[in-house]
C-alpha positions in Angstrom: 0.1 -0.2 -0.2 1.2 3.7 -1.4 1.8 6.1 1.5 -0.8 8.4 0.2 -3.6 5.5 0.4 -2.6 4.5 4.0 -2.9 8.5 5.2 -6.0 8.2 3.3 -7.5 5.5 5.8 -6.3 7.4 8.7 -7.8 10.7 8.1 -11.3 8.4 7.1 -11.6 7.2 10.3 -14.6 8.3 12.1 -13.5 8.0 15.6 -10.8 11.4 15.2 -11.5 13.7 17.5 -12.2 16.7 14.7 -15.3 18.0 16.3 -17.8 17.3 13.6 -19.5 15.1 16.3 -21.2 18.3 17.7 -22.0 20.4 15.0 -24.9 19.5 12.0 -24.3 22.5 10.2 -27.1 23.9 9.7 -29.6 20.0 9.6 -30.9 20.8 13.4 -32.4 23.7 12.3 -33.5 23.4 8.7 -35.2 19.8 10.3 -36.7 21.8 13.3 -37.7 25.0 11.2 -40.6 21.8 9.1 -38.5 22.1 5.5 -39.0 18.1 5.5 -42.9 18.6 4.5 -41.9 21.8 2.3 -40.4 18.9 0.4 -42.4 18.3 -3.0 -42.4 22.0 -3.8 -38.4 22.5 -2.8 -37.1 19.3 -4.3 -34.9 19.8 -6.6 -34.7 17.9 -10.4 -31.1 16.6 -9.6 -32.6 14.5 -6.1 -35.3 13.7 -7.3 -35.2 9.8 -8.6 -33.8 9.7 -12.4 -34.3 5.7 -13.2 -36.8 4.1 -10.7 -40.4 5.7 -9.8 -40.4 4.5 -5.9 -40.1 7.5 -3.8 -37.4 7.1 -0.9 -39.1 7.4 2.8 -39.4 11.1 3.6 -36.4 11.1 6.2 -34.4 9.9 3.4 -35.3 12.3 0.8 -35.4 15.1 3.2 -31.7 14.1 4.1 -30.8 13.9 0.7 -31.8 17.4 -0.4 -30.1 19.0 2.8 -27.3 17.5 1.7 -26.7 17.8 -1.9 -27.6 21.6 -1.1 -25.1 22.6 1.6 -22.4 20.6 -0.1 -22.6 22.1 -3.5 -22.6 25.7 -0.7 -19.7 24.5 1.3 -17.9 23.5 -1.9 -18.1 27.0 -3.2 -16.9 28.9 -0.4 -14.7 26.2 1.6 -12.9 23.9 -1.2 -10.7 27.4 -2.5 -9.4 28.1 0.6 -8.6 24.3 1.3 -6.9 24.2 -2.0 -4.9 28.0 -2.1 -3.5 26.5 1.7 -2.5 23.5 0.4 -0.4 25.1 -2.2 1.1 27.2 -0.3 2.2 25.1 2.2 3.3 22.1 -0.2 4.4 24.1 -3.1 6.5 26.4 -1.2 8.9 24.4 0.4 12.0 27.1 0.4 9.6 30.0 2.4 10.1 31.0 6.0 7.4 30.6 7.9 7.4 34.2 8.6 6.2 34.7 5.0 3.9 31.1 5.1 1.7 32.2 8.6 1.3 36.0 6.8 -0.4 34.2 3.6 -2.5 31.5 6.5 -3.8 34.2 8.4 -4.7 36.2 5.1 -6.4 32.9 3.8 -8.5 32.7 7.2 -9.6 36.4 7.8 -10.5 36.4 4.3 -13.0 33.5 5.3 -14.2 34.9 8.3 -14.8 37.7 5.8 -17.5 35.0 3.8 -18.3 33.3 6.5 -21.6 35.2 6.7 -23.4 34.1 10.3 -21.7 33.4 13.8 -22.9 29.7 14.0 -20.9 28.9 11.1 -18.2 30.8 11.8 -18.1 29.1 15.6 -18.3 25.6 14.7 -15.3 26.4 11.8 -13.2 27.5 14.1 -14.0 24.8 16.8 -13.3 22.0 14.1 -9.9 23.8 12.7 -8.5 23.9 16.6 -9.7 20.4 17.4 -7.7 19.4 13.4 -4.5 20.8 14.6 -4.4 19.2 18.1 -4.6 16.2 16.6 -2.1 16.7 14.2 0.5 17.0 17.1 -0.9 15.4 19.4 -2.1 12.0 16.5 -0.1 12.7 13.7 3.6 14.2 14.7 6.3 11.8 14.7 7.8 11.1 17.9 10.9 10.8 18.5 11.6 6.6 19.3 9.5 5.9 16.3 13.4 5.7 14.4 13.8 2.6 17.2 11.1 0.8 15.5 11.0 0.8 11.7 13.6 0.1 9.3 14.8 2.8 6.9 18.1 4.2 5.8 19.8 6.7 7.7 19.2 9.5 4.3 14.9 8.3 4.2 14.9 8.8 8.1 16.9 12.1 8.1 14.6 13.7 4.8 11.6 12.4 6.9 12.9 13.6 10.1 13.8 17.1 9.0 10.2 17.7 6.4 8.2 16.4 9.8 10.0 18.7 12.2 9.3 21.9 9.7 6.1 21.2 8.7 5.3 19.8 12.7 6.8 24.1 13.1 4.5 25.6 11.1 0.9 23.5 12.6 2.0 24.8 16.3 3.4 28.4 15.2 -0.4 28.2 13.4 -2.3 27.1 16.3 -0.3 29.5 19.0 -1.1 32.5 16.2 -5.1 31.1 16.4 -4.9 31.2 20.6 -3.2 34.8 20.2 -6.3 35.8 18.8 -4.5 36.8 15.8 -6.8 34.8 13.5 -9.6 33.0 13.7 -8.2 29.1 12.6 -11.3 28.1 10.4 -11.6 24.4 9.5 -10.6 24.7 5.7 -7.7 27.0 6.1 -6.7 24.2 9.1 -7.4 21.1 6.9 -5.3 23.0 4.4 -2.1 22.6 6.4 -3.1 19.1 7.7 -3.5 17.2 4.5 -0.5 19.2 2.8 1.7 17.9 5.7 0.8 14.8 5.1 0.5 13.8 1.6 3.8 15.7 1.6 6.2 13.5 -1.2 8.5 14.4 -3.8 7.6 11.7 -6.0 3.6 12.2 -6.8 1.6 14.8 -8.7 1.2 18.1 -6.4 -2.8 18.1 -8.6 -2.9 14.6 -7.4 -2.7 15.1 -4.4 -4.6 18.7 -3.8 -7.6 16.4 -5.6 -7.4 14.2 -3.0 -7.6 16.4 -0.5 -10.6 18.1 -1.6 -12.8 14.7 -2.0 -11.8 13.6 1.2 -12.6 17.0 2.7 -16.1 17.5 1.0 -16.9 13.1 1.7 -15.8 13.4 5.5 -18.1 16.7 5.6 -21.2 14.8 3.5 -20.5 12.0 6.3 -20.7 14.1 9.4 -24.2 15.4 7.9 -25.6 11.5 7.6 -23.9 11.4 11.1 -26.4 14.1 12.7 -28.8 12.5 10.6 -28.6 9.2 12.5 -28.7 11.2 15.8 -31.6 13.7 15.2 -33.4 9.8 13.7 -34.5 10.8 10.2 -32.7 8.2 9.2 -30.8 4.7 10.1 -27.5 3.3 10.2 -28.3 0.9 7.5 -29.7 3.7 5.2 -26.8 5.9 6.0 -24.5 3.6 4.6 -26.6 3.0 1.4 -26.1 6.4 0.9 -22.8 6.8 1.2 -22.3 4.3 -1.3 -25.3 5.1 -3.8 -25.5 8.0 -3.7 -23.2 10.1 -1.4 -20.2 9.7 -4.4 -21.8 11.1 -7.4 -22.3 14.5 -5.1 -18.7 14.3 -4.1 -17.1 13.7 -7.3 -19.4 16.9 -8.9 -18.7 19.4 -6.1 -15.1 18.6 -6.7 -14.9 18.6 -10.0 -17.1 22.2 -10.5 -14.9 24.0 -7.7 -11.4 22.4 -7.9 -9.5 25.3 -10.1 -11.3 28.1 -7.8 -9.2 30.3 -6.1 -9.8 32.1 -2.7 -8.0 35.2 -4.1 -5.8 36.0 -1.5 -2.7 36.6 -3.3 -1.9 36.2 -6.9 -4.7 37.7 -9.4 -7.8 35.5 -10.3 -9.9 36.1 -13.1 -12.6 37.6 -11.5 -9.7 40.4 -10.3 -8.7 41.2 -13.5 -12.9 41.4 -14.5 -13.7 44.0 -11.2 -11.4 45.9 -12.3 -12.8 47.0 -15.3 -15.8 49.4 -15.2 -18.9 48.1 -15.8 -21.1 50.1 -18.9 -24.5 48.2 -18.5 -26.7 46.0 -16.8 -25.7 43.5 -19.2 -22.2 43.5 -18.5 -22.8 42.3 -15.2 -23.4 38.6 -16.8 -19.3 38.3 -16.9 -19.1 38.1 -13.7 -21.0 35.2 -12.9 -18.2 32.8 -14.0 -16.0 33.7 -11.6 -13.4 32.1 -10.0 -14.2 33.4 -6.2 -15.7 31.7 -3.3 -18.9 32.5 -2.8 -22.3 32.0 -0.7 -24.8 30.3 -3.0 -27.3 29.3 -0.9 -29.1 32.2 1.5 -31.6 29.9 3.4 -29.2 27.4 4.0 -27.5 30.7 6.1 -30.7 32.0 7.5 -31.1 28.0 8.9 -28.2 28.1 10.6 -28.0 31.8 11.9 -31.3 30.7 13.7 -29.5 27.0 15.5 -29.4 28.5 18.5 -33.0 30.2 18.8 -34.4 26.6 18.7 -36.1 25.7 22.2 -33.9 22.0 22.3 -31.2 21.2 20.3 -28.9 18.9 20.2 -26.0 20.2 18.1 -24.0 23.1 18.9 -24.3 23.8 15.1 
């Protein structure tokens, strides 16, 4: 088994303490506000059965509809930051820690500004810190490992040097979070984690970034299914069936659609060039619709998530 396949197995472990168990990403509020009863009017064509006239149970349909909308919105907003952070850490091995931290803080603060409601910000920051803590305590290389594995001296020295540099970067970023200098949102921390773990000079960087993107969206969808089980809208067997037969297509579609988007921090993007040209007429706004920047695409989801704390009783923190 190659190194990256093994790391993907580790990162996809549902028992990792990433903080996702306390977040429903708006699903609890969506259900409490009664949206499942409105599904005949709200269900999208993509969610409708294509090859069979047999309708799924209402709980399954409600869950699938929410995951589809939420995953599409989250991919458009968060995936550009995951991609740029991953590329920044893995693609600039000669950059100083100060330069990397400055760019990471800029990306983190931009994501903070683009996250529209305080509930989502709160959950994202809690999960981001949990992820960096997981890296420093669960994936860092302890000093006694060398006595248990068989490696050549040169391989061991290269791996230790690389590991120490990336561990130091992750610890430094975590300290900036604790000092209140940056929020520490999940997409930024995920980019740091996967870049640090999947860094390999023998593999193509684009391929590594695609794996990181797909795993990021898969874990988001899986956390929604986990929340749905605890909210009793679907059972554990139905969740596994959805993961196998439905979620894969959603993840692949959104990862493909958003894989080339940029966060807008650093190098100019296509949208920056478009915005620098004055708009001459109302029709000229059409050129901004195909931009390559992150955006919020599901206003209803933002409103529902923002109303989470107004529920009389709730299971999740978001």
